C-alpha positions in Angstrom: -49.8 142.1 173.1 -50.4 145.2 170.9 -52.1 145.3 167.6 -51.2 147.6 164.7 -53.6 148.9 162.2 -53.6 150.8 158.9 -55.4 151.4 155.7 -53.2 149.1 153.6 -53.5 149.2 149.9 -57.1 149.2 149.0 -58.4 150.1 145.5 -61.5 152.0 144.9 -63.5 148.9 143.8 -62.5 147.0 146.9 -63.5 149.9 149.1 -66.9 150.1 147.4 -67.4 146.4 147.9 -66.8 146.8 151.6 -69.7 149.3 151.7 -72.2 146.5 150.8 -72.6 145.4 154.5 -73.1 149.1 155.5 -75.8 149.5 152.9 -77.4 146.1 153.8 -77.7 146.9 157.5 -78.8 150.5 156.9 -81.2 149.6 154.0 -82.7 146.7 156.0 -83.7 149.2 158.8 -85.2 151.6 156.3 -87.2 148.8 154.5 -88.5 147.2 157.7 -89.5 150.6 159.1 -91.2 151.7 155.8 -93.1 148.4 155.7 -93.9 148.7 159.4 -92.6 145.3 160.0 -90.5 146.8 162.8 -91.7 149.9 164.5 -89.5 153.0 163.9 -89.8 153.8 167.6 -87.7 150.7 168.2 -84.7 152.5 166.8 -84.2 154.2 170.2 -83.8 150.8 171.9 -81.3 149.6 169.2 -79.5 153.0 169.4 -79.3 152.8 173.2 -77.9 149.3 173.1 -75.2 150.4 170.6 -74.4 153.7 172.4 -74.5 152.5 176.0 -73.1 149.0 175.7 -71.9 147.6 172.3 -69.8 150.6 171.2 -68.2 151.1 174.6 -67.3 147.3 174.7 -65.7 147.7 171.2 -63.8 150.8 172.2 -62.4 149.4 175.4 -61.1 146.1 173.9 -59.6 147.8 170.8 -57.9 150.7 172.7 -56.5 148.3 175.2 -55.0 146.1 172.5 -53.8 149.0 170.3 -50.4 150.6 170.0 -51.0 154.0 171.6 -48.0 155.5 170.0 -49.5 154.9 166.6 -53.0 155.6 167.8 -52.3 159.1 169.1 -50.5 160.8 166.3 -50.3 164.3 167.8 -49.6 166.0 164.4 -52.7 164.5 163.0 -54.8 165.3 166.0 -53.5 168.8 166.1 -54.3 169.3 162.4 -57.8 168.0 162.9 -58.3 170.3 166.0 -57.1 173.3 163.9 -59.4 172.4 161.1 -62.4 172.0 163.5 -61.6 175.4 165.2 -61.4 177.1 161.8 -64.7 175.5 160.7 -66.3 176.6 164.0 -65.3 180.2 163.3 -66.6 180.1 159.8 -70.0 178.6 160.9 -70.3 181.0 163.8 -69.6 184.0 161.5 -72.1 182.7 159.0 -74.8 182.2 161.7 -74.3 185.8 162.9 -74.4 187.1 159.3 -77.7 185.2 158.9 -79.1 187.1 161.8 -78.5 184.7 164.7 -77.4 186.6 167.7 -78.2 184.4 170.7 -75.2 182.3 171.9 -77.4 179.2 172.0 -78.5 179.7 168.3 -74.8 180.1 167.3 -73.6 177.1 169.3 -76.3 174.9 167.8 -75.2 175.7 164.3 -71.5 175.3 165.2 -72.3 171.8 166.5 -74.3 171.0 163.3 -71.5 172.0 161.0 -68.4 170.7 162.9 -69.2 167.8 165.2 -69.4 164.3 163.6 -71.5 161.2 164.3 -68.8 158.9 165.7 -70.7 156.2 167.6 -73.6 155.6 165.2 -71.9 156.3 161.8 -68.1 156.6 161.8 -67.5 153.6 164.0 -69.5 151.1 161.9 -68.2 152.5 158.7 -64.6 152.3 159.7 -65.0 148.8 161.1 -66.6 147.7 157.8 -64.1 149.5 155.5 -60.8 149.3 157.5 -61.5 146.5 159.9 -60.9 148.8 162.9 -62.3 152.0 164.3 -59.1 152.9 166.2 -58.4 156.1 164.3 -61.7 157.5 165.5 -60.8 157.2 169.2 -58.6 160.3 169.6 -61.0 162.4 167.6 -63.9 161.1 169.7 -62.1 162.2 172.9 -61.3 165.6 171.4 -64.9 166.0 170.3 -66.4 165.1 173.7 -63.9 166.7 175.9 -63.3 169.9 173.9 -65.9 170.7 171.3 -68.9 169.5 173.4 -67.7 171.5 176.4 -67.5 174.7 174.2 -71.0 174.1 172.9 -72.4 173.4 176.4 -70.7 176.6 177.7 -72.4 178.7 175.0 -75.7 176.9 175.6 -75.6 177.7 179.3 -75.1 181.4 178.8 -78.2 183.2 179.8 -80.1 180.0 180.5 -82.5 180.2 183.5 -81.9 177.4 186.1 -83.3 176.2 189.4 -82.8 178.4 192.5 -79.3 178.2 193.9 -77.9 176.8 190.7 -75.9 179.5 188.9 -74.5 179.3 185.4 -71.1 178.1 186.7 -72.6 175.3 188.7 -74.8 174.2 185.8 -71.8 174.3 183.5 -69.8 172.2 185.9 -72.5 169.6 186.1 -72.8 169.5 182.3 -69.0 169.1 181.9 -69.0 166.2 184.4 -71.9 164.6 182.6 -70.1 164.7 179.3 -67.0 163.1 180.8 -68.8 160.2 182.3 -70.6 159.0 179.3 -70.0 155.2 178.5 -68.0 156.1 175.4 -65.5 158.3 177.2 -65.3 156.0 180.2 -64.5 153.1 177.9 -61.9 155.0 176.0 -60.2 156.2 179.2 -60.3 152.8 180.8 -58.7 151.2 177.8 -56.0 153.9 177.7 -55.2 153.6 181.4 -55.0 149.8 181.5 -52.9 149.9 178.3 -50.4 152.4 179.7 -50.2 150.6 183.0 -49.8 147.2 181.2 -52.5 145.7 183.4 -53.4 142.2 182.3 -57.1 142.0 181.5 -58.3 138.4 181.6 -58.8 136.9 178.1 -62.4 136.0 178.9 -63.2 139.6 179.6 -61.6 140.7 176.3 -63.4 137.9 174.4 -66.7 139.0 175.9 -66.1 142.6 175.0 -65.2 141.6 171.5 -68.3 139.4 171.2 -70.6 142.3 172.2 -68.5 144.9 170.3 -68.8 143.0 167.1 -72.6 143.8 167.2 -72.0 147.5 167.4 -71.6 148.1 163.7 -74.7 146.4 162.3 -77.0 147.4 165.2 -76.0 151.0 165.0 -76.5 151.1 161.2 -79.8 149.2 161.5 -81.0 151.7 164.1 -80.2 154.6 161.9 -82.0 153.0 159.0 -85.1 152.4 161.2 -85.0 156.0 162.3 -84.8 157.4 158.8 -87.3 154.9 157.4 -89.8 155.9 160.0 -89.2 159.7 159.9 -89.0 160.1 156.2 -87.4 163.0 154.4 -89.2 166.1 153.4 -86.8 167.3 150.8 -89.1 169.9 149.3 -89.3 171.9 152.5 -85.6 172.0 153.0 -84.6 175.6 154.0 -81.6 177.5 152.7 -80.1 177.4 156.2 -80.4 173.6 156.3 -78.8 173.3 152.9 -76.0 175.6 153.9 -75.3 173.6 157.1 -75.5 170.2 155.4 -73.3 171.3 152.5 -70.7 172.7 154.9 -70.8 169.5 157.0 -70.6 167.0 154.2 -68.4 168.9 151.7 -66.7 172.0 153.1 -65.5 170.6 156.4 -63.8 167.4 155.0 -62.2 169.6 152.3 -61.0 172.0 155.0 -59.6 169.1 157.0 -57.8 167.8 154.0 -56.2 171.2 153.3 -55.3 172.1 156.9 -54.1 168.6 157.9 -52.2 168.0 154.7 -50.9 171.3 153.6 -50.4 173.1 157.0 -49.6 170.2 159.3 -47.9 167.8 156.9 -50.2 164.9 157.6 -49.8 162.2 154.9 -50.9 158.7 153.9 -53.3 156.8 156.0 -53.8 159.4 158.7 -54.8 162.0 156.2 -57.4 159.6 154.7 -58.7 158.8 158.2 -59.2 162.5 159.1 -60.9 163.5 155.9 -63.3 160.5 156.2 -64.0 161.3 159.8 -64.8 165.0 158.9 -67.1 163.7 156.1 -69.3 161.9 158.6 -72.8 163.4 159.3 -74.0 165.6 162.1 -74.5 163.6 165.3 -77.8 162.7 166.8 -76.7 164.6 170.0 -77.5 167.8 168.1 -81.2 167.0 168.4 -80.8 166.1 172.1 -79.0 169.4 172.8 -81.7 171.3 170.9 -84.5 169.7 173.0 -82.6 170.2 176.2 -82.0 173.9 175.6 -85.2 174.5 173.6 -83.5 176.0 170.5 -83.8 175.1 166.9 -85.5 171.7 167.5 -86.9 171.4 164.0 -83.7 172.6 162.3 -81.6 170.1 164.3 -83.8 167.1 163.4 -83.8 168.0 159.7 -80.0 168.4 159.6 -79.3 165.2 161.5 -81.5 163.1 159.2 -80.6 164.8 155.9 -76.8 165.0 156.6 -76.9 161.3 157.3 -78.4 160.5 153.9 -76.0 162.9 152.1 -73.0 161.5 153.9 -74.0 157.9 153.0 -74.4 158.9 149.3 -71.1 160.7 149.2 -69.1 158.0 151.1 -68.1 156.1 148.0 -66.8 159.3 146.4 -64.7 160.1 149.5 -63.4 156.6 149.7 -62.2 156.6 146.1 -60.7 160.1 146.5 -58.7 159.7 149.7 -57.7 156.0 149.8 -54.1 155.3 148.6 
C-alpha cells in the first residue's frame, strides 16, 4: 500500500502553530543545557541516536510506503541540482576573491554555503510542519552522493596520506564511506524494496515507525543542547562568517526559488519544499570535515551554530512566504 503526501492548504497562522513543537523541543534543550540540568556534552549521544538509528528507521519506513513516482519529481530534483551547482560556483568564486586559494579552503566554504542540514534540522521541521519528510529524501541522496563526493574530492587534493595510499585510493575509500552511512543505506533499502514490491512484515514497519517517531524531537533537543552549551559569540562574528551565513540562509533559498520556478517550471508544493530545504542551515558535517582535513575548524563551528539560529528565526518568514 502506497501513501501520498503533499502540503495541502495551510495558512500562515496554521504553519506558525505547527512550529510550536519545534520551538519546544529545541528550546528545552537550550534551557536545560544553560541551567546545566543536562550536560551539553550529552548532545552527541542524542545526535548519534537520531543520526545512526531513529532517522534511518523513519526514512526506511516512509520511503518504502511512499509513491516513488511522486517522490522523485525529476524536474524538481533537476532544478534543485542546478541551483546548488550555481550556488557552489558563486561561493567558490567569492572564496577565491577573498584570498582563499587552497582547494580544501574553497571546498569547505562551498559546503558551508550550499549543503543543508537534512537529518538534524530539515527532517524534524518537515515532519512537524507537513507530517512527512518524504520531499527531503531525493535531495538527501543528491547531497550525499553528489555534493559530498565533490567536496571530498577537493579536500583530498594535495592531502598527505599513509604510505601506499595515493589520492585515488583515499578518495575511493571516502566515496565508499559516504555511500554506506545509515541514512543512505536506509533510503536505498526503502527504494529497492518498494520497487521490487517486497512485502515487509507489518511488525517491522511498526517498529521502524515507533523508533522513527522519536527522530524529530530528539534531533531538535540535541541541537538545542549543543547550542545551549556552546553559546553564541555574536560580537566576534567575522565578515566571512556573515557572508556565508547570509548566503546560506537568504541567497541560496532565493536562488532555488528563481532557478526551480522560473527556469525549470516547478510549481506548487514542490517549489515550496525546495525553497524550504534550501533555507535549512549548514550541516554539522561541515565541522566534522573541517576537523578531519584540518582546515577552517573555528570558521566551520561558528557557521554551523549561527546558521542554525538564523534559520530557525527565519523559518516562520519562509513558511508564510512559500506555502500556498
